[in-house]
VOTI-76758 format. One record per residue: x, y, z of N, C-alpha, C, O in turn. Coordinates in steps of 0.001 Angstrom, whole numbers, plus 500000, padded with zeros to 6 digits. Example, Ala and Ser with C-alpha at 12.3 -4.5 7.8 and 13.67 -1.06 7.14 Angstrom:
! residues 2
513190494310507800512300495500507800513200496700507800514236496681508465
512850497750507080513670498940507140512900500030507870513409501138508039
! end
This chain:
! residues 357
724276125913815201725456125132815550725877125463816971725523126512817510
726631124563817567727200124825818880728414125732818705729205125546817780
728556126702819583729751127539819629730449127319820969729859126823821929
731706127698821000732534127443822170733288128713822551733867129377821692
733280129045823823734166130092824312735572129506824379735799128500825052
736508130131823686737892129650823666738829130768824112738650131933823756
739824130387824895740816131348825352741894131537824285742546130579823868
742071132777823852743213133125823009744405133502823881745562133280823523
744088134072825025745084134327826068744470133862827374743456134407827810
745055132886827990744460132298829194744315133341830292745145134243830403
743262133227831109743073134177832207744292134220833122744906133197833425
744619135415833545745750135569834457745442136677835450744635137566835178
746090136613836594745924137616837634747274138272837870748269137595838128
747301139591837780748556140318837988748322141455838976747235142030839042
749341141758839724749248142828840710749126144188840017749724144428838969
748334145068840634748189146434840124749193147340840823749242147380842053
749979148052840064750947148971840651750231150069841427749304150698840916
750656150288842636750084151351843445748763151009844092748147151869844720
748305149760843954747039149351844580747282148045845307747316146979844693
747450148130846612747831146949847378746703145997847662746950144874848104
745439146411847419744308145571847791743675144841846615742837143963846818
744055145184845398743418144596844235744451144130843216745584144610843159
743995143163842411744784142679841289743942142825840027742748143114840092
744575142622838889743872142728837614743711141344837016744691140649836750
742460140954836808742160139709836100741963140055834628741127140896834295
742729139411833743742612139697832315742486138396831538743023137361831934
741767138471830423741607137307829547741294137802828149740685138856827967
741717137033827174741413137305825776740741136064825208741318134978825239
739521136215824689738771135046824269738042135301822960737945136433822485
737537134222822397736689134296821218735526133331821405735559132479822293
734505133462820575733386132517820559733310131974819140732961132697818206
733636130706818987733813130142817661733243128732817599732788128192818608
733270128142816415732767126781816219733809125757816651734926126112817028
733428124476816592734362123432817030735623123417816175736704123136816693
735517123711814880736684123739814006737343125114813949738373125278813295
736767126094814619737340127423814613737217128130813277737980129051812988
736247127700812448736130128270811097735050129330810984734808129841809890
734399129673812079733381130720812045733202131249813464733487130554814439
732726132486813564732528133128814856731037133279815141730208133231814232
730714133462816415729316133643816792728819134967816233729431136011816456
727699134919815503727222136081814766726255136951815552725931138052815108
725789136496816697724817137266817454725458138097818547726678138100818710
724616138805819297725049139539820485724784138661821705723749138000821790
725714138659822635725505137896823860726395138446824958727421139072824687
726002138211826184726811138613827341727689137445827782727230136305827868
728937137740828055729852136746828625730044137105830093730539138182830424
729648136197830957729750136423832390730960135684832948731201134519832632
731698136378833768732853135776834432732462135521835880732039136429836597
732610134273836294732209133901837648733355133193838355734160132498837735
733405133385839651734345132663840501733611131460841075732558131593841698
734181130298840856733583129060841360734438128520842500735657128391842387
733760128210843600734438127622844758733506126596845372732490126945845973
733862125319845217732961124268845676731726124235844797731832124109843577
730559124347845408729304124315844655728741125707844398727659125828843824
729448126769844809728939128123844637729649128827843476730833128608843222
728887129679842778729431130493841701728954131922841900727760132163842076
729876132860841874729549134265842061730089135079840896731274135009840569
729201135856840271729590136665839129730465137829839573730190138473840586
731538138099838797732402139227839125732384140297838031732751141444838284
731961139931836817731834140951835776731098140370834580730955139154834447
730639141256833718729962140875832490730537141706831341730735142914831471
730801141038830215731300141722829025730380141409827859729766140342827821
730280142324826912729373142151825777730131141697824547731074142344824092
729684140552824017730147140099822703729131140592821685727944140281821782
729601141364820702728699141933819709728904141256818366730007140817818037
727838141178817602727894140585816272729001141238815444729126142462815407
729796140405814786730913140903813996732241140848814708733284141025814078
732231140603816021733484140532816775734199139213816498733575138200816183
735504139254816624736330138052816543737072137796817850737453136663818144
737273138845818626738041138756819865737346139617820918736817140686820612
737354139138822156736819139910823273737876139953824369738343138914824834
738247141158824775739213141336825854738473141693827128737607142568827133
738818141013828200738163141240829490739230141613830509740240140924830651
738992142719831218739863143132832323738977143595833469738050144379833267
739264143113834669738455143481835822739317143437837084740165142558837240
739089144389837972739780144375839257739156143323840162737936143173840219
740011142605840863739548141582841804740337141720843095741446142253843075
739793141252844226740572141282845465741884140530845295741931139492844636
742921141044845877744248140485845674744326139027846101745084138254845517
743553138641847111743690137284847647742630136318847130742558135187847611
741792136733846151740654135880845802741052134514845239740335133548845499
742149134369844484742402133032843943743162132113844886743487130988844508
743454132562846103744346131786846955743635130733847789744283129919848447
742342130742847768741617129684848476741671128399847657741642128430846426
741747127307848336741819126017847656740545125758846855739437125966847350
740714125300845604739565124916844792738950126030843982737929125808843330
739526127229843992738959128352843245739306128213841761740452127944841401
738301128401840914738513128419839471737563129432838859736643129905839525
737778129765837605736952130748836916736107130076835853736530129103835228
734907130606835652734013130143834608733632131329833728733218132374834231
733772131164832412733342132156831436732143131563830709732281130584829976
730975132147830905729741131533830443728784132568829869728857133750830204
727895132116829013726827132977828498725495132682829174724466133232828783
725507131815830187724292131473830915724062132472832038724932132673832884
722902133092832046722582134080833077722480133444834451722797134072835461
722035132190834484721819131521835767723107130991836375723079130465837488
724247131111835676725533130621836177725445129145836544725794128741837654
724972128351835592724853126915835813725852126175834931726325126703833924
726165124943835330726979124083834487726190123741833233724982123517833310
726849123696832079726159123459830814725402122137830845725962121125831267
724136122117830407723373120873830380723822119971829239724235120452828184
723741118675829452724052117707828397722800116874828160722720115712828556
721827117497827505720564116856827179720229117153825725720495118249825230
719645116174825043719331116339823634718481117581823406718723118329822459
717488117811824262716571118932824078717162120250824563716631121312824240
718250120206825332718784121426825936720307121455825833721007121688826819
720800121215824629722242121341824434722631122819824535721869123690824117
723797123099825081724198124508825201724373125153823833724960124561822927
723863126359823692724058127122822461725505127591822356726092127591821273
726074127991823494727476128382823587728073127654824786727629127853825916
729071126816824547729664126007825606730608126866826446731474127559825913
730428126809827744731238127611828665732673127120828711732963125972828372
733568128003829136734986127663829310735350127846830780735039128869831389
736013126837831336736455126863832722737973126822832781738627126212831935
738515127476833784739936127328834060740130126152835019739175125637835601
741376125749835165741700124851836259741721125623837567741326126788837606
742167124998838616742247125667839911743506126523839976744558126144839462
743381127686840616744540128531840827745507127864841799745097127186842741
746777128069841557747782127607842506747969128679843575747377129756843501
748798128373844567749060129350845623749868130541845097749978131566845770
750433130403843891751166131515843282750273132323842332750773133085841506
748943132152842454747982132873841617748150132521840145747843133339839279
748632131323839851748887130941838476747951129821838045747418129075838866
747769129729836729746949128684836139747775127893835147748788128366834630
747312126657834888747872125917833766747284126529832500746124126284832169
748084127324831791747565128079830659747425127239829396746993127757828366
747777125960829447747677125122828249746312124459828117746028123850827085
745455124562829140744216123791829169742986124671829324743015125698830001
741901124241828679740551124735828941739716123544829375739917122433828885
738784123764830286737918122692830774736478122948830339735985124075830387
735816121869829914734378121892829611733676121057830674734117119953830992
732596121577831218731859120861832272730399120727831842729751121710831482
729893119489831886728528119207831448727764118500832566728247117536833160
726555119007832837725673118385833820724949117213833165724270117387832153
725091116025833737724460114830833195723472114298834219723445114784835350
722646113296833848721653112783834801722279112322836115723470112022836198
721429112278837130721799111845838479722770112813839150723511112429840054
722762114075838700723553115095839366725047115005839136725815115670839830
725477114203838184726897114049837923727384115092836925726592115696836201
728691115293836900729306116260835998730386115556835180731305114950835730
730258115648833866731293115162832960732218116331832668731804117318832061
733475116222833101734444117297832897735508116844831909736090115768832049
735749117678830915736704117364829855737702118496829728737320119664829664
738974118156829692739973119173829397740362119074827933740400117986827358
740647120207827347741109120257825965742276121228825882742487122046826778
743021121129824807744211121953824639743847123329824118743016123457823219
744462124359824678744366125685824079745257125707822843746415125294822906
744737126176821744745513126188820518744691125697819347743469125584819440
745355125409818254744683125109816995744638123629816656744165123276815576
745109122746817532745116121322817239743714120751817449743320120464818579
742969120589816365741561120211816452741366118837817085740345118592817727
742343117934816910742201116590817476742147116625818996741727115659819633
742571117733819567742615117834821032741551118777821555741671119311822658
740503118982820757739362119809821152738099118945821231738038117847820679
737105119472821930735775118873821946735068119265820644735112120425820234
734412118286819994733704118511818725732197118327818933731757117645819859
731416118960818038729953118895818139729437117462818153728597117113818983
729942116617817224729441115251817135729671114457818402728848113618818767
730788114713819082731054114034820341730121114492821444729646113680822238
729851115809821499728948116346822517727538115790822333726904115363823298
727049115797821092725688115308820837725602113801821097724625113335821683
726605113038820672726575111598820934726622111326822431725942110421822915
727416112097823172727464111925824626726096112193825248725661111464826139
725416113250824772724070113544825291723110112417824961722285112041825794
723208111876823757722335110769823344722600109530824184721667108835824585
723871109254824449724227108091825267723688108248826688723159107299827268
723824109440827238723417109653828627721904109660828806721408109400829901
721163109960827727719713110129827871718884109153827051717662109125827193
719510108354826199718747107453825326719308106040825426719346105458826510
719737105498824313720307104156824243719310103069824650719665102121825351
718049103218824200717063102197824527717401100844823911716881099810824331
718289100865822895718611099610822222719481098697823070719665097533822713
720028099189824193720851098355825066719929097507825928719348098001826895
719795096242825584718909095342826317719710094107826731719626093045826114
720479094286827784721290093206828320720969093030829795720576093991830457
721127091826830322720824091598831735721668092498832631722803092838832299
721092092879833774721838093688834743723072092928835197723046091712835392
724152093678835360725367093071835878726283092512834821727407092116835130
725835092466833576726691091954832504727584093083832016727069094035831428
728897093031832229729776094102831767729952094058830255730075092983829667
729963095215829637730123095324828197731558095718827872732267096275828711
731972095427826658733263095878826155733026096933825084732379096661824073
733552098144825306733337099278824411734702099787823960735586100009824786
734876099970822660736113100535822112735769101793821338734883101780820484
736470102884821637736268104134820906737429104366819960738591104291820359
737112104649818700738105104987817685738270106501817607737298107246817731
739503106948817402739749108386817276739246109149818479738505110121818330
739636108725819671739030109247820901739211110743821081738311111412821588
740371111292820674740605112703820952740528112963822442741270112357823216
739641113855822856739447114131824284738651113044824991738565113043826218
738070112120824236737324111017824840735881111331825167735272110634825978
735313112370824555733974112831824926732932111719824865732241111464825851
732815111058823722731785110025823558732112108778824378731239108231825052
733358108332824323733738107129825048733505107258826543733034106318827184
733830108415827102733651108606828538732173108647828912731805108240830014
731321109132828008729879109076828267729412107631828368728596107307829231
729920106752827496729616105329827623730083104805828977729387104020829620
731273105248829406731791104791830685730960105229831863730896104528832873
730311106398831749729440106864832823728081106181832770727438105990833802
727649105818831582726293105285831391726199103786831602725177103286832071
727278103052831252727201101597831219728214100947832155729268101509832451
727873099781832599728826098915833288729673098256832200729223097314831549
730902098752832002731655098298830841733163098368831079733642098948832053
733873097759830160735316097937830040735535098795828809735162098406827702
736141099965828998736271100960827942737711101009827447738654101108828233
737861100938826111739173101064825483739172102341824654738435102450823674
739996103305825045740150104562824316741320104418823356742400104000823774
741139104754822071742213104608821095742358105879820264741387106597820025
743584106141819832743862107259818938745262107071818376746123106467819015
745481107592817182746820107537816591747709108647817144748935108541817106
747095109708817657747806110861818196748079110625819680747155110651820493
749346110394820034749686110097821429749316111241822359748875111009823484
749496112501821890749161113642822736747657113728822972747217114006824088
746866113490821922745411113486822093744996112402823073744107112609823899
745639111246822982745305110140823876745602110500825327744908110045826236
746625111311825542746924111738826913745805112611827470745529112578828669
745159113395826602744013114182827073742851113259827439742188113470828455
742605112246826624741549111277826940741849110579828264740949110375829079
743109110214828479743497109554829732743291110485830924742793110069831971
743677111746830753743501112728831832742027112875832172741665112936833347
741176112933831160739742113065831396739159111818832039738272111913832887
739649110649831643739177109404832247739557109344833722738747108940834556
740773109741834044741196109729835454740364110697836276740030110415837426
740029111840835685739242112837836421737820112348836667737174112755837633
737334111468835784735951110976835905735857109642836637734772109066836712
736949109143837171736949107777837706735960107590838855735467106482839067
735666108651839593734762108507840734733300108358840324732472107928841127
732973108713839070731583108591838624731447107556837522730362107385836966
732522106868837200732481105824836184731797104575836711731850104260837900
731148103872835780730688102516836042731659101498835451731376100300835452
732798101963834949733617101085834132735082101109834540735539101987835273
735794100118834040737244100154834013737655100640832627736906100471831664
738830101236832519739227101773831225740709101575830997741486101385831933
741076101623829745742475101594829337742591102392828040741587102673827386
743813102753827675744044103467826422745094102719825613746026102125826156
744909102768824285745852102104823387746039102946822128745092103545821618
747274102980821641747540103627820363747007102742819245747170101523819281
746367103361818247745816102596817130745913103416815858745321104490815749
746667102899814897746793103492813572745861102731812638745988101514812500
744919103433811990743951102745811126744610102109809902744006101268809237
745819102500809611746540101857808507747189100537808927747625099753808085
747247100304810245747822099061810778746939098523811909747411098356813033
745673098253811623744767097866812711745137096542813366744824096323814536
745805095646812617746113094334813167747162094372814271747447093348814893
747740095551814520748670095667815645747933095733816985748542095572818043
746623095970816933745817095982818155745230094592818379744498094085817528
745537093986819492745025092663819838743957092806820921744172093450821948
742821092198820670741706092260821611741861091215822704742282090087822446
741517091601823924741527090659825051740181089968825228740082088947825908
739145090531824610737814089949824704736943090495823603737302091492822977
735802089872823346734916090331822266734328091693822591734103092025823755
734085092470821559733534093811821718732014093788821604731448093016820829
731363094644822386729917094846822272729585096103821475728598096137820740
730417097141821623730203098393820901731539098930820404732551098866821101
731519099456819191732633100232818648732078101619818360731077101754817656
732719102645818898732213104007818818733187104850818005734398104787818221
732662105639817071733487106550816278732745107869816137731706107929815478
733260108909816739732616110217816709733469111191815909734655111360816191
732867111832814909733535112823814063734822112242813455735878112873813498
734717111048812896735882110367812330735854110271810812736785109717810226
734811110795810145734725110606808700734859111919807931734584111969806733
735287112989808626735390114292807964736559114344806978736548115151806049
737566113486807174738733113473806291738599112312805315738752111161805725
738317112572804025738092111468803079739305110566802910739157109393802570
740510111097803143741714110268802988741811109178804045742464108157803824
741173109382805183741263108394806268740109107397806265740119106443807043
739112107604805399737923106740805404738258105281805090737772104402805801
739064104970804064739382103549803822740038102877805024739719101733805347
740953103583805686741583103015806870740598102796808001740692101806808726
739652103712808156738637103571809198737776102342808949737546101553809865
737297102169807716736448101017807403737255099723807521736735098711807992
738503099748807101739365098575807242739515098204808722739498097027809083
739661099228809572739806098986811012738520098424811600738565097503812415
737382098961811200736100098426811676735945096964811267735515096137812071
736291096643810021736193095262809549737093094345810365736689093248810751
738309094797810621739255094002811400738721093752812816738763092626813312
738219094813813458737752094666814837736551093733814930736471092913815844
735623093852813993734454092962813998734888091526813757734413090612814431
735777091321812812736236089969812491736970089345813683736719088193814037
737868090103814294738636089562815417737754089331816638737935088354817366
736799090233816860735891090067817989735052088803817837734837088074818805
734575088545816609733721087387816362734490086075816453733893085022816678
735801086128816280736603084908816347736907084465817774737277083314818006
736752085370818720737052085016820110735989084059820639734834084121820217
736371083173821563735457082108822012734112082611822523733084081969822305
734115083754823202732854084253823779732205085323822919731260085980823355
732703085506821696732109086491820805730871085943820121730926085519818966
729758085953820831728546085300820343727849086100819250727205085516818379
727964087413819280727314088244818263728245089392817908729014089845818756
728190089873816664729074090961816256728781092237817049727649092452817483
729784093069817235729555094323817958728718095302817139728762095299815909
727964096129817835727271097251817198728280098374816986729113098644817851
728198099016815844729072100129815520728238101404815553727234101511814849
728649102362816364727913103615816520728790104749816009729883104985816524
728302105443814997729054106510814334728249107804814445727064107833814114
728888108858814907728224110168814911729028111129814056730258111086814043
728325111995813341728999112955812475728110114158812218726891114028812098
728715115305812136728066116490811592728669116688810216729875116899810091
727851116622809187728369116623807820729126117921807557728592119020807702
730389117755807165731236118910806859731314119140805355731380120283804902
731308118033804563731349118160803105730872116861802480730783115833803150
730564116915801180729916115794800494730800114557800382730286113454800202
732112114714800484733015113573800328732850112534801438733341111412801313
732158112902802527731934111944803614731042110783803170731009109739803821
730319110967802060729456109894801563730249108649801214729689107553801188
731554108794800943732388107634800623732416106630801760732560105430801527
732280107112802990732273106206804145731123105209804046731316104014804271
729946105686803717728770104822803675728846103844802509728381102711802622
729421104266801403729620103350800276730565102222800652730297101060800345
731657102548801308732617101516801700732047100594802772732344099399802793
731238101146803650730611100298804672729697099267804024729701098100804417
728907099690803026728029098737802335728841097678801602728515096492801656
729896098106800919730730097157800186731438096175801117731792095072800702
731642096566802353732326095705803317731361094840804117731774094152805051
730082094869803760729126093966804387728422094501805609727772093737806322
728530095799805879727879096379807053726472096855806691726259097473805647
725527096558807566724136096978807389723826098135808329724121098071809523
723233099185807790722803100300808634721482099936809285720481099740808595
721471099845810616720286099410811357719465100572811896718258100437812101
720096101693812125719369102815812720720060104115812323721279104167812158
719250105165812172719770106492811853718934107516812604717720107599812418
719588108289813448718928109335814214719551110670813834720774110811813852
718721111651813491719194112999813176718788113934814313717609114040814651
719766114601814892719510115450816061719849116894815702721007117195815412
718861117798815716719136119206815392719911119886816516719672119641817699
720838120739816118721594121532817084720938122904817162721030123704816230
720290123160818260719564124422818394720542125594818436721556125554819133
720221126619817688721077127781817534720173129009817541719419129245816598
720260129783818614719362130934818763719515131918817614718527132485817146
720740132124817159720944133087816077720334132571814778719618133311814102
720604131315814414720029130762813179718501130781813229717838131112812245
717957130422814389716504130420814515715938131825814350714858131998813785
716672132842814848716160134213814796716118134767813378715317135654813083
716985134245812488717007134746811108716414133737810123716486133926808909
715825132661810662715114131713809814715987130719809076715519130098808122
717236130545809478718102129567808839717821128162809366717408127991810513
718051127147808506717901125763808941718946125429810000720073125923809956
718559124597810937719489124162811976720408123073811436719999122271810596
721637123043811910722549121965811555722152120697812306721517120747813359
722545119565811734722180118270812300723431117469812636724433117529811923
723360116726813723724330115669813998723621114343813761722537114101814292
724247113487812958723661112197812598724338111089813399725561111050813530
723515110198813927724019109027814646723553107785813895722357107594813675
724500106950813508724222105732812749724633104516813574725633104540814292
723847103463813454724200102185814076724315101148812969723380100934812198
725485100507812905725754099485811900725974098139812583726423098065813727
725644097076811846725966095720812273726454094938811056726173095302809914
727178093872811315727640092992810250727473091558810718728153091113811643
726566090836810076726300089445810445726812088475809386726520087280809437
727576088992808427728113088095807405729289087316807969730011087802808839
729474086109807467730576085284807954731923085824807485732916085723808206
731964086384806309733219086916805775733072088412805563732174088866804854
733956089167806179733952090606806025734967090963804957736123090542805019
734533091735803983735389092038802842736577092887803272736436093805804081
737737092578802731738939093350802949739016094469801905738682094272800737
739463095644802352739675096756801422741111096710800930742041096545801719
741283096854799653742647096859799103743298098217799368744448098436798987
! end
């Protein structure tokens, strides 16, 4: 499985009493899963690097040992090191001090954590962690997430894998050059998958979520990526229990849902929303063909099977299924099976889409 370096106490720089030339950099972190329900079981080194522009320089290394839940890091640093414009810190398990790759064959085993830039007061925005992924053509997808326990505002495995698949695959997209697509993401959270579509395709992207705070993170990430986007974007609040409150301005080509079926109570609303969007898209004058629905999920429990039953009952046909293993050095070393992220593509060509009661 993918693990993530998470800050329990955001990095901070404080003056050392009696030492005018140095300050103390301290941080409290853990290495855990996307849901925070398990810790990294192996031994690994956590390297702290100072990033300025395109250069990264290591300042210390700490050892995470099997069985740990928390790692405290303290290191002396020059008093003036964070005062240069653009300085930020990276906490990574990569020896080469590189930005995490976003490729199907080379997904990060442990996702690095970045701070924002230091202010002139040696302070950081302690509410945010940044994830940075190297994508094709030398671009970087940067995502901010909330420090804390609100899972809707974190990066999830299914979103990371779907983003990698979008950036490196998507052979099924066979449209003439220059034709802009309309893409809507459900349950955007941080916007990981939707923003990958925005980087990969010439499109109009609609980010949606019922959580207004989560949507603000998606908006922040979209604004940060605007210089490498091929698309225009907007965000809209969407409650799956009231999908008809969302009015489409044009027909959709893709509907994306990443890690949206883990809660069985929300599955009927999700399928109802998909049915509504397909029906409304097909009714628009230029809606020549129904949108493709792309769903990614890492199976959390057996109750997720209800989603596929409801999709069949609502007239949706599963056209493609791709299973992508998440490489895990620790699991491989002890002979455990690798976890999978599943990507499904659905279509509905029926004239009448069944309503769920």
